[in-house]
KEKE-3310 file (N, C-alpha, C; in steps of 0.2 Angstrom, whole numbers, plus 5000, padded with zeros to 4 digits):
npx = (5204:5207:5217:5217:5222:5219:5217:5222:5215:5221:5232:5233:5229:5214:5200:5194:5203:5213:5206:5204:5217:5227:5234:5238:5238:5241:5241:5255:5260:5259:5267:5280:5283:5284:5293:5305:5300:5305:5319:5325:5314:5307:5305:5306:5296:5301:5296:5300:5304:5293:5292:5286:5272:5259:5242:5235:5242:5243:5253:5259:5249:5248:5261:5260:5250:5258:5268:5260:5254:5265:5269:5259:5248:5231:5221:5215:5207:5198:5196:5181:5171:5157:5145:5130:5127:5137:5154:5171:5188:5188:5193:5205:5200:5189:5196:5202:5191:5185:5195:5199:5211:5223:5223:5218:5212:5199:5190:5177:5177:5167:5170:5161:5160:5160:5170:5183:5194:5202:5214:5223:5226:5214:5202:5189:5183:5172:5173:5166:5151:5144:5129:5112:5101:5083:5080:5093:5101:5097:5101:5115:5118:5115:5125:5136:5134:5140:5153:5151:5148:5159:5171:5183:5179:5180:5173:5164:5157:5151:5146:5148:5160:5158:5163:5158:5163:5159:5147:5139:5135:5126:5109:5099:5105:5101:5090:5097:5106:5096:5090:5100:5103:5092:5091:5102:5099:5088:5095:5101:5111:5118:5116:5125:5140:5141:5151:5155:5164:5174:5180:5192:5196:5204:5194:5184:5174:5168:5156:5144:5134:5133:5130:5116:5111:5111:5123:5135:5147:5159:5173:5187:5196:5211:5221:5238:5244:5253:5249:5256:5260:5268:5265:5252:5253:5260:5250:5240:5247:5249:5236:5234:5243:5248:5262:5268:5266:5270:5257:5265:5267:5272:5274:5262:5266:5259:5245:5230:5216:5199:5186:5177:5163:5157:5146:5143:5151:5168:5181:5199:5209:5225:5238:5253:5260:5260:5259:5254:5259:5264:5252:5246:5255:5261:5249:5247:5248:5258:5266:5280:5295:5291:5291:5295:5297:5290:5277:5275:5273:5261:5253:5254:5248:5235:5231:5232:5222:5211:5212:5203:5192:5183:5193:5188:5181:5189:5195:5206:5212:5223:5229:5237:5238:5244:5244:5252:5254:5250:5259:5257:5258:5263:5270:5285:5298:5311:5318:5316:5315:5308:5304:5292:5283:5289:5287:5273:5272:5280:5272:5261:5266:5270:5258:5251:5244:5244)
npy = (5641:5630:5618:5605:5588:5577:5559:5544:5528:5516:5508:5494:5477:5470:5459:5461:5467:5458:5448:5454:5459:5451:5442:5451:5464:5481:5499:5501:5491:5496:5507:5502:5494:5504:5512:5522:5532:5540:5550:5557:5555:5554:5540:5524:5532:5533:5529:5539:5541:5534:5522:5508:5507:5499:5504:5498:5498:5505:5513:5518:5526:5535:5541:5547:5557:5565:5570:5578:5587:5594:5601:5609:5604:5603:5593:5577:5572:5559:5547:5540:5526:5520:5509:5508:5503:5494:5494:5499:5498:5502:5499:5506:5519:5516:5510:5521:5529:5520:5518:5531:5536:5541:5556:5567:5579:5576:5573:5568:5562:5558:5546:5545:5536:5523:5509:5505:5496:5505:5511:5501:5495:5489:5496:5494:5486:5484:5485:5488:5494:5510:5514:5521:5517:5518:5525:5524:5536:5539:5528:5528:5541:5538:5528:5536:5544:5542:5546:5559:5564:5563:5571:5575:5578:5588:5605:5618:5633:5628:5615:5598:5595:5588:5581:5579:5569:5567:5576:5578:5565:5561:5557:5567:5581:5592:5586:5576:5585:5592:5581:5575:5587:5588:5576:5577:5588:5582:5573:5580:5588:5604:5604:5600:5604:5605:5601:5602:5594:5602:5601:5608:5612:5614:5618:5622:5620:5605:5606:5617:5622:5621:5630:5633:5621:5619:5616:5620:5625:5625:5615:5619:5611:5609:5603:5604:5609:5616:5619:5619:5624:5613:5603:5601:5596:5584:5578:5575:5566:5556:5552:5545:5535:5526:5525:5537:5542:5545:5558:5574:5588:5605:5609:5620:5638:5647:5646:5641:5652:5650:5649:5663:5663:5654:5653:5657:5651:5646:5635:5633:5621:5612:5605:5595:5589:5578:5563:5549:5538:5526:5519:5519:5518:5522:5527:5537:5553:5567:5580:5590:5597:5600:5604:5605:5619:5625:5620:5626:5639:5639:5634:5645:5655:5650:5650:5664:5669:5664:5671:5682:5679:5676:5670:5659:5653:5648:5637:5626:5613:5600:5591:5578:5569:5556:5550:5540:5533:5542:5551:5561:5567:5572:5566:5561:5558:5548:5557:5571:5571:5578:5588:5592:5593:5603:5614:5616:5621:5632:5640:5642:5650:5662:5666:5670:5660:5656)
npz = (5373:5361:5355:5346:5341:5328:5330:5326:5328:5323:5326:5331:5331:5324:5322:5309:5301:5301:5293:5281:5277:5281:5295:5310:5304:5305:5305:5305:5297:5283:5284:5287:5276:5265:5252:5244:5229:5220:5217:5231:5238:5254:5261:5269:5282:5299:5316:5331:5347:5353:5346:5336:5341:5351:5352:5362:5373:5389:5394:5383:5378:5389:5387:5375:5378:5388:5379:5371:5379:5384:5374:5369:5363:5366:5367:5361:5346:5344:5331:5327:5324:5317:5312:5309:5322:5323:5329:5325:5328:5341:5354:5359:5363:5371:5382:5387:5391:5400:5410:5414:5411:5399:5410:5401:5390:5378:5362:5350:5333:5320:5308:5296:5283:5271:5272:5260:5249:5244:5248:5248:5236:5231:5225:5222:5231:5243:5260:5273:5274:5275:5283:5286:5294:5300:5316:5319:5323:5336:5343:5341:5347:5360:5363:5364:5374:5388:5385:5382:5394:5401:5412:5405:5392:5378:5378:5370:5372:5382:5378:5373:5360:5344:5329:5312:5299:5285:5281:5270:5267:5276:5276:5279:5283:5291:5299:5306:5314:5322:5328:5336:5344:5351:5358:5366:5374:5381:5388:5398:5395:5389:5375:5360:5352:5337:5323:5306:5294:5281:5266:5256:5239:5223:5215:5224:5238:5247:5254:5258:5266:5279:5289:5287:5288:5302:5309:5321:5318:5305:5300:5292:5280:5271:5258:5259:5246:5233:5217:5201:5183:5179:5189:5185:5172:5175:5182:5172:5164:5174:5175:5164:5165:5178:5181:5180:5192:5210:5213:5215:5224:5229:5246:5253:5253:5261:5272:5265:5265:5271:5259:5254:5253:5262:5274:5291:5306:5305:5308:5308:5301:5301:5292:5294:5285:5270:5263:5256:5250:5257:5259:5246:5236:5220:5216:5225:5233:5237:5247:5244:5250:5263:5281:5298:5301:5290:5293:5305:5302:5294:5305:5314:5306:5306:5320:5323:5315:5322:5333:5332:5338:5353:5367:5373:5363:5353:5341:5334:5323:5322:5309:5307:5323:5322:5309:5302:5290:5281:5280:5289:5303:5320:5330:5337:5326:5317:5309:5312:5326:5340:5332:5325:5335:5343:5334:5335:5349:5347:5338:5345:5356:5348:5343:5354:5362:5375)
capx = (5208:5207:5221:5216:5225:5216:5220:5220:5216:5222:5238:5232:5226:5207:5199:5192:5209:5216:5203:5205:5223:5232:5235:5242:5239:5239:5244:5262:5261:5260:5272:5286:5284:5285:5299:5305:5297:5309:5325:5324:5308:5308:5302:5300:5297:5302:5295:5305:5305:5288:5293:5281:5268:5252:5238:5232:5247:5241:5259:5260:5244:5251:5267:5257:5247:5263:5271:5255:5253:5271:5270:5254:5242:5227:5217:5215:5201:5199:5192:5176:5168:5150:5141:5123:5127:5144:5160:5177:5194:5185:5196:5209:5196:5185:5200:5203:5185:5184:5200:5200:5218:5227:5219:5220:5205:5197:5183:5177:5175:5164:5172:5155:5161:5161:5177:5184:5201:5205:5221:5227:5226:5208:5197:5182:5181:5169:5174:5161:5147:5141:5122:5109:5094:5079:5082:5101:5103:5096:5106:5122:5119:5115:5131:5141:5132:5145:5159:5149:5147:5165:5174:5188:5177:5181:5167:5164:5151:5148:5143:5153:5161:5158:5165:5156:5168:5155:5140:5136:5133:5120:5103:5096:5110:5097:5087:5102:5107:5090:5089:5105:5103:5086:5093:5107:5095:5084:5100:5103:5117:5116:5116:5131:5144:5142:5156:5155:5171:5173:5186:5194:5200:5205:5187:5179:5173:5163:5150:5143:5127:5134:5126:5109:5109:5111:5129:5137:5153:5163:5181:5190:5202:5213:5227:5243:5248:5253:5249:5259:5259:5272:5262:5246:5255:5261:5244:5237:5251:5247:5229:5234:5247:5250:5269:5270:5264:5264:5256:5269:5265:5275:5270:5260:5270:5255:5239:5224:5210:5192:5182:5173:5156:5155:5142:5143:5158:5172:5187:5204:5213:5232:5242:5260:5263:5255:5262:5250:5261:5264:5246:5244:5261:5261:5243:5246:5250:5263:5269:5287:5297:5287:5296:5292:5297:5284:5271:5274:5271:5254:5249:5254:5243:5228:5230:5231:5215:5206:5212:5198:5186:5184:5197:5184:5177:5194:5197:5210:5213:5229:5227:5235:5243:5248:5242:5259:5254:5248:5265:5253:5259:5267:5273:5292:5301:5318:5322:5316:5314:5302:5303:5285:5280:5292:5283:5267:5274:5282:5267:5256:5269:5270:5251:5248:5239:5247)
capy = (5640:5623:5616:5598:5584:5571:5554:5538:5522:5510:5504:5488:5472:5469:5453:5463:5469:5451:5444:5458:5461:5447:5442:5456:5470:5488:5504:5500:5487:5500:5511:5498:5492:5509:5513:5528:5531:5544:5552:5562:5554:5552:5534:5524:5536:5529:5533:5541:5538:5530:5516:5505:5505:5497:5508:5494:5498:5511:5517:5522:5532:5540:5545:5552:5563:5569:5574:5583:5592:5598:5605:5614:5601:5603:5587:5572:5570:5552:5545:5536:5522:5518:5507:5506:5499:5491:5499:5496:5501:5506:5498:5511:5525:5513:5509:5528:5531:5516:5519:5538:5538:5547:5562:5572:5580:5572:5574:5563:5564:5552:5545:5541:5534:5516:5507:5501:5494:5510:5513:5495:5492:5486:5502:5492:5481:5487:5481:5489:5499:5515:5515:5526:5515:5521:5524:5524:5542:5539:5522:5531:5546:5535:5524:5540:5548:5541:5550:5566:5566:5563:5578:5576:5579:5595:5608:5625:5636:5623:5610:5594:5596:5582:5582:5574:5569:5567:5579:5577:5558:5560:5557:5573:5584:5596:5581:5574:5590:5593:5575:5575:5592:5587:5570:5580:5592:5577:5569:5585:5592:5610:5603:5598:5609:5600:5603:5599:5594:5605:5600:5613:5609:5619:5620:5625:5615:5599:5607:5624:5624:5619:5635:5632:5614:5619:5615:5626:5627:5620:5614:5620:5607:5610:5599:5609:5608:5621:5616:5623:5621:5607:5598:5599:5592:5578:5575:5573:5560:5551:5550:5540:5529:5527:5525:5544:5544:5548:5565:5578:5595:5608:5611:5627:5643:5650:5642:5644:5655:5647:5653:5669:5662:5650:5657:5654:5650:5641:5634:5631:5614:5613:5598:5596:5586:5574:5558:5543:5532:5520:5515:5519:5518:5527:5530:5542:5560:5569:5586:5590:5603:5601:5604:5608:5626:5627:5618:5631:5645:5637:5634:5652:5659:5648:5652:5671:5670:5662:5677:5687:5677:5676:5664:5653:5650:5647:5630:5624:5606:5598:5584:5574:5567:5550:5547:5539:5530:5547:5556:5566:5566:5577:5562:5561:5553:5547:5562:5577:5570:5581:5594:5594:5596:5610:5619:5617:5625:5639:5643:5644:5656:5667:5668:5672:5655:5653)
capz = (5367:5360:5349:5346:5336:5326:5333:5322:5333:5319:5328:5335:5327:5325:5318:5303:5297:5300:5288:5275:5275:5284:5302:5313:5300:5308:5300:5304:5291:5278:5286:5287:5269:5261:5248:5240:5223:5216:5220:5236:5242:5261:5263:5274:5288:5305:5322:5335:5354:5355:5342:5333:5347:5351:5356:5368:5379:5392:5395:5376:5378:5394:5385:5370:5382:5391:5374:5368:5385:5385:5368:5368:5360:5372:5367:5356:5343:5342:5326:5329:5318:5319:5306:5311:5328:5324:5330:5323:5331:5347:5360:5363:5366:5376:5387:5389:5394:5406:5415:5417:5410:5403:5412:5395:5386:5371:5359:5345:5326:5317:5301:5293:5276:5270:5271:5254:5248:5239:5250:5248:5229:5229:5226:5221:5236:5249:5266:5278:5271:5280:5281:5290:5295:5304:5323:5321:5326:5343:5346:5340:5352:5367:5364:5365:5380:5393:5383:5382:5401:5405:5413:5401:5386:5376:5377:5368:5374:5387:5375:5370:5353:5340:5322:5307:5293:5279:5282:5264:5266:5280:5272:5280:5289:5296:5303:5310:5319:5326:5332:5341:5349:5355:5362:5371:5379:5385:5393:5403:5392:5386:5368:5357:5348:5331:5318:5300:5290:5275:5262:5251:5233:5218:5212:5229:5244:5246:5258:5258:5269:5286:5294:5286:5291:5309:5312:5325:5314:5300:5300:5285:5279:5264:5258:5259:5240:5228:5210:5196:5177:5179:5192:5182:5167:5178:5184:5166:5163:5179:5174:5159:5167:5185:5182:5181:5199:5213:5213:5219:5225:5234:5252:5251:5256:5266:5274:5262:5268:5269:5254:5257:5252:5267:5279:5298:5310:5302:5312:5304:5302:5298:5291:5295:5279:5267:5259:5257:5246:5260:5257:5239:5231:5214:5215:5230:5233:5243:5247:5245:5254:5270:5286:5304:5300:5286:5297:5311:5298:5293:5311:5317:5303:5308:5327:5322:5312:5327:5338:5331:5342:5361:5368:5375:5357:5348:5340:5328:5323:5318:5305:5313:5328:5321:5303:5299:5283:5276:5282:5292:5310:5323:5335:5336:5321:5317:5305:5315:5333:5342:5329:5323:5342:5344:5329:5338:5354:5345:5335:5351:5359:5344:5342:5361:5364:5381)
cpx = (5210:5211:5221:5220:5221:5220:5217:5221:5218:5228:5237:5228:5218:5205:5197:5198:5213:5213:5204:5212:5229:5233:5240:5242:5237:5242:5252:5264:5263:5266:5279:5288:5285:5292:5299:5303:5300:5314:5323:5318:5309:5304:5307:5301:5297:5300:5301:5305:5299:5288:5286:5276:5262:5248:5234:5236:5245:5247:5261:5255:5246:5257:5265:5254:5252:5266:5266:5255:5259:5272:5264:5248:5237:5222:5218:5208:5201:5194:5187:5172:5162:5146:5135:5123:5134:5150:5166:5183:5193:5189:5201:5205:5192:5189:5201:5197:5184:5189:5201:5207:5219:5222:5221:5213:5205:5191:5183:5175:5173:5166:5167:5156:5162:5168:5178:5192:5205:5213:5226:5227:5219:5202:5190:5179:5178:5170:5169:5157:5144:5134:5119:5102:5090:5080:5089:5103:5103:5101:5113:5123:5120:5122:5137:5140:5137:5151:5157:5149:5154:5168:5179:5186:5177:5174:5169:5157:5147:5145:5149:5154:5161:5158:5162:5160:5164:5148:5136:5133:5127:5114:5099:5100:5106:5093:5091:5104:5102:5089:5094:5105:5097:5088:5098:5104:5091:5089:5103:5109:5114:5116:5123:5134:5146:5146:5156:5161:5169:5180:5187:5198:5201:5199:5182:5179:5167:5156:5149:5137:5128:5130:5119:5107:5109:5118:5132:5143:5155:5170:5183:5196:5204:5220:5232:5247:5247:5254:5252:5258:5262:5268:5255:5247:5256:5255:5240:5241:5249:5240:5229:5238:5250:5258:5272:5269:5270:5263:5261:5268:5270:5271:5269:5264:5265:5248:5233:5219:5204:5189:5177:5165:5153:5152:5143:5150:5161:5179:5192:5207:5220:5235:5249:5263:5258:5260:5259:5253:5263:5258:5245:5249:5261:5254:5242:5248:5254:5264:5276:5289:5294:5293:5293:5292:5291:5277:5270:5271:5263:5250:5249:5248:5236:5226:5229:5224:5210:5206:5207:5192:5188:5188:5193:5180:5182:5195:5201:5212:5219:5227:5234:5240:5247:5246:5249:5259:5251:5254:5262:5253:5263:5271:5281:5294:5308:5322:5322:5316:5308:5301:5296:5281:5282:5288:5277:5268:5276:5277:5262:5259:5268:5263:5248:5243:5242:5243)
cpy = (5633:5621:5608:5594:5578:5565:5547:5532:5515:5506:5499:5483:5471:5463:5455:5464:5462:5448:5448:5458:5456:5447:5447:5463:5476:5493:5504:5496:5491:5504:5508:5496:5497:5510:5519:5527:5536:5547:5558:5560:5551:5546:5529:5529:5531:5532:5534:5537:5533:5523:5514:5502:5502:5501:5504:5495:5505:5515:5521:5528:5537:5545:5549:5558:5567:5573:5579:5588:5597:5602:5609:5611:5600:5597:5583:5572:5563:5550:5539:5532:5519:5516:5504:5501:5495:5496:5495:5501:5505:5505:5503:5517:5522:5512:5516:5530:5527:5517:5526:5540:5537:5553:5568:5573:5577:5575:5568:5565:5557:5551:5541:5540:5526:5515:5503:5499:5499:5511:5507:5491:5488:5491:5500:5487:5485:5482:5482:5495:5504:5516:5519:5523:5519:5520:5524:5530:5541:5533:5525:5536:5542:5531:5529:5545:5548:5545:5557:5569:5566:5570:5580:5579:5586:5599:5615:5627:5632:5617:5605:5595:5589:5584:5577:5575:5570:5570:5578:5570:5557:5561:5564:5577:5588:5591:5578:5579:5591:5587:5575:5581:5591:5581:5573:5584:5587:5574:5574:5589:5599:5610:5601:5604:5605:5604:5599:5600:5597:5604:5605:5610:5615:5622:5622:5620:5610:5600:5614:5626:5622:5624:5634:5626:5614:5618:5621:5629:5622:5620:5614:5616:5607:5607:5604:5609:5615:5618:5621:5620:5614:5601:5596:5595:5585:5574:5572:5566:5554:5548:5544:5534:5530:5527:5532:5546:5543:5555:5569:5585:5599:5610:5618:5632:5646:5645:5645:5647:5651:5652:5657:5667:5657:5654:5653:5653:5645:5641:5632:5624:5615:5606:5599:5594:5581:5569:5551:5537:5526:5516:5514:5519:5523:5530:5536:5549:5562:5577:5586:5597:5605:5601:5606:5616:5628:5625:5624:5637:5644:5638:5641:5656:5657:5651:5660:5673:5669:5667:5682:5685:5677:5670:5658:5650:5648:5639:5629:5616:5604:5591:5582:5572:5561:5546:5545:5537:5536:5553:5562:5566:5571:5573:5563:5556:5553:5553:5569:5577:5573:5588:5597:5596:5602:5615:5621:5622:5632:5643:5646:5650:5662:5670:5670:5667:5652:5656)
cpz = (5366:5354:5349:5340:5334:5328:5330:5327:5329:5321:5333:5331:5329:5320:5310:5298:5296:5294:5281:5272:5277:5292:5305:5309:5305:5303:5300:5299:5285:5278:5285:5280:5264:5258:5245:5232:5218:5220:5225:5240:5249:5263:5264:5279:5294:5311:5326:5342:5356:5351:5338:5338:5345:5355:5362:5374:5383:5393:5389:5376:5383:5391:5379:5373:5385:5385:5372:5373:5385:5379:5365:5364:5366:5372:5361:5353:5341:5336:5328:5323:5320:5313:5308:5317:5329:5324:5328:5327:5337:5353:5363:5366:5372:5383:5391:5393:5401:5412:5418:5415:5402:5405:5407:5391:5380:5368:5353:5338:5323:5310:5298:5285:5276:5269:5264:5254:5244:5241:5249:5241:5227:5229:5225:5226:5242:5255:5272:5275:5277:5278:5287:5291:5300:5311:5324:5324:5333:5346:5346:5346:5359:5368:5366:5372:5386:5392:5384:5389:5405:5406:5408:5394:5384:5375:5374:5369:5379:5385:5372:5362:5349:5332:5318:5301:5287:5280:5276:5263:5271:5275:5273:5285:5294:5301:5308:5316:5324:5331:5338:5346:5354:5360:5368:5376:5384:5390:5398:5401:5390:5378:5366:5353:5342:5325:5312:5296:5283:5271:5257:5245:5229:5216:5217:5235:5243:5250:5260:5263:5276:5291:5293:5288:5299:5313:5316:5322:5309:5302:5293:5284:5272:5263:5256:5252:5236:5221:5205:5189:5176:5183:5189:5176:5169:5180:5178:5164:5167:5178:5169:5161:5174:5186:5183:5188:5204:5212:5217:5218:5230:5240:5251:5256:5262:5266:5270:5266:5266:5264:5257:5257:5258:5273:5286:5300:5306:5306:5307:5306:5298:5298:5291:5288:5276:5262:5260:5253:5250:5260:5250:5234:5226:5213:5220:5228:5238:5242:5248:5248:5260:5275:5292:5304:5296:5289:5302:5308:5297:5300:5314:5313:5305:5315:5327:5320:5318:5333:5337:5335:5349:5362:5370:5369:5351:5348:5334:5329:5319:5315:5303:5318:5326:5315:5299:5292:5278:5277:5285:5299:5313:5329:5333:5331:5321:5313:5309:5323:5335:5338:5327:5330:5344:5340:5332:5344:5352:5342:5340:5354:5355:5343:5349:5364:5371:5387)
residu = (UNK:UNK:UNK:UNK:UNK:UNK:UNK:UNK:UNK:UNK:UNK:UNK:UNK:UNK:UNK:UNK:UNK:UNK:UNK:UNK:UNK:UNK:UNK:UNK:UNK:UNK:UNK:UNK:UNK:UNK:UNK:UNK:UNK:UNK:UNK:UNK:UNK:UNK:UNK:UNK:UNK:UNK:UNK:UNK:UNK:UNK:UNK:UNK:UNK:UNK:UNK:UNK:UNK:UNK:UNK:UNK:UNK:UNK:UNK:UNK:UNK:UNK:UNK:UNK:UNK:UNK:UNK:UNK:UNK:UNK:UNK:UNK:UNK:UNK:UNK:UNK:UNK:UNK:UNK:UNK:UNK:UNK:UNK:UNK:UNK:UNK:UNK:UNK:UNK:UNK:UNK:UNK:UNK:UNK:UNK:UNK:UNK:UNK:UNK:UNK:UNK:UNK:UNK:UNK:UNK:UNK:UNK:UNK:UNK:UNK:UNK:UNK:UNK:UNK:UNK:UNK:UNK:UNK:UNK:UNK:UNK:UNK:UNK:UNK:UNK:UNK:UNK:UNK:UNK:UNK:UNK:UNK:UNK:UNK:UNK:UNK:UNK:UNK:UNK:UNK:UNK:UNK:UNK:UNK:UNK:UNK:UNK:UNK:UNK:UNK:UNK:UNK:UNK:UNK:UNK:UNK:UNK:UNK:UNK:UNK:UNK:UNK:UNK:UNK:UNK:UNK:UNK:UNK:UNK:UNK:UNK:UNK:UNK:UNK:UNK:UNK:UNK:UNK:UNK:UNK:UNK:UNK:UNK:UNK:UNK:UNK:UNK:UNK:UNK:UNK:UNK:UNK:UNK:UNK:UNK:UNK:UNK:UNK:UNK:UNK:UNK:UNK:UNK:UNK:UNK:UNK:UNK:UNK:UNK:UNK:UNK:UNK:UNK:UNK:UNK:UNK:UNK:UNK:UNK:UNK:UNK:UNK:UNK:UNK:UNK:UNK:UNK:UNK:UNK:UNK:UNK:UNK:UNK:UNK:UNK:UNK:UNK:UNK:UNK:UNK:UNK:UNK:UNK:UNK:UNK:UNK:UNK:UNK:UNK:UNK:UNK:UNK:UNK:UNK:UNK:UNK:UNK:UNK:UNK:UNK:UNK:UNK:UNK:UNK:UNK:UNK:UNK:UNK:UNK:UNK:UNK:UNK:UNK:UNK:UNK:UNK:UNK:UNK:UNK:UNK:UNK:UNK:UNK:UNK:UNK:UNK:UNK:UNK:UNK:UNK:UNK:UNK:UNK:UNK:UNK:UNK:UNK:UNK:UNK:UNK:UNK:UNK:UNK:UNK:UNK:UNK:UNK:UNK:UNK:UNK:UNK:UNK:UNK:UNK:UNK:UNK:UNK:UNK:UNK:UNK:UNK:UNK:UNK:UNK:UNK:UNK:UNK:UNK:UNK:UNK:UNK:UNK:UNK:UNK:UNK:UNK:UNK:UNK:UNK:UNK:UNK:UNK:UNK:UNK:UNK:UNK:UNK:UNK:UNK:UNK:UNK:UNK:UNK:UNK)
# end
């Protein structure tokens, strides 16, 4: 029974961010400068006991693992960035891999999309382009083989789990899957457990062929918004003039079910909250009426659905552990303390995931 939390490694300076956004830029830069945009808007959010940390500090990484372990999060899914041989934000995970600490399970998710300035007021500025040159699949796999062989790496059906964020952007998803599975077997693994990220929206999902393309499963990710006639009208006004923003939607009463026409295995993902106005200001979107209690209800529904499968094949992903500039985190904060983490522990207990 794997309850993993997506883990953003953006909380340390890198030369590229210094060049693009100013010296010392990290995700905390956006978090600190956020301001309320309407009455009752809970900004800025303030971290709790871990403070405005750097992920290059091994004591912080140990403290995060201790908190996760104590509240029922069983692993971190580190976001991984690979641009045809160039990696970004790699230092925290590299240090975890090299040091053997923390002794806490992990897996990787490839955020395979181009970086632009969309979240920072420069939507047409391309910062780092995601490309797929010939031979890149093999080089990419080989770069990750030491991680796949690490005893801490999360496995389902005996195979390391790897998530692909944008399967639709792969030039040929089926060829990618076949290549990586073949390379894994050649390396002495039993293969990989490849998971395709599937986003749900009002109009459907962004990827419907994960099963035909050979992925072992999909991960169904739906933003926790309830849209009403009022919010739809506000969206129309916002499309004409961003001063009517940000987009505001009630945090959903219940966790949406994956659409029924998706074939193959689909694992659930749950979001505690959403508010990306620290990055996008009035161009952003947010959920209102979210709370640890509402999140706990969503998570309990997701875990209960996974109970229909054998316990060794259950996977649920929390989005996210520490996406602070998206209001999308379960780390302690100044408002709720460890409330988000307590919601995880409570949902696990009620679902029988102990």
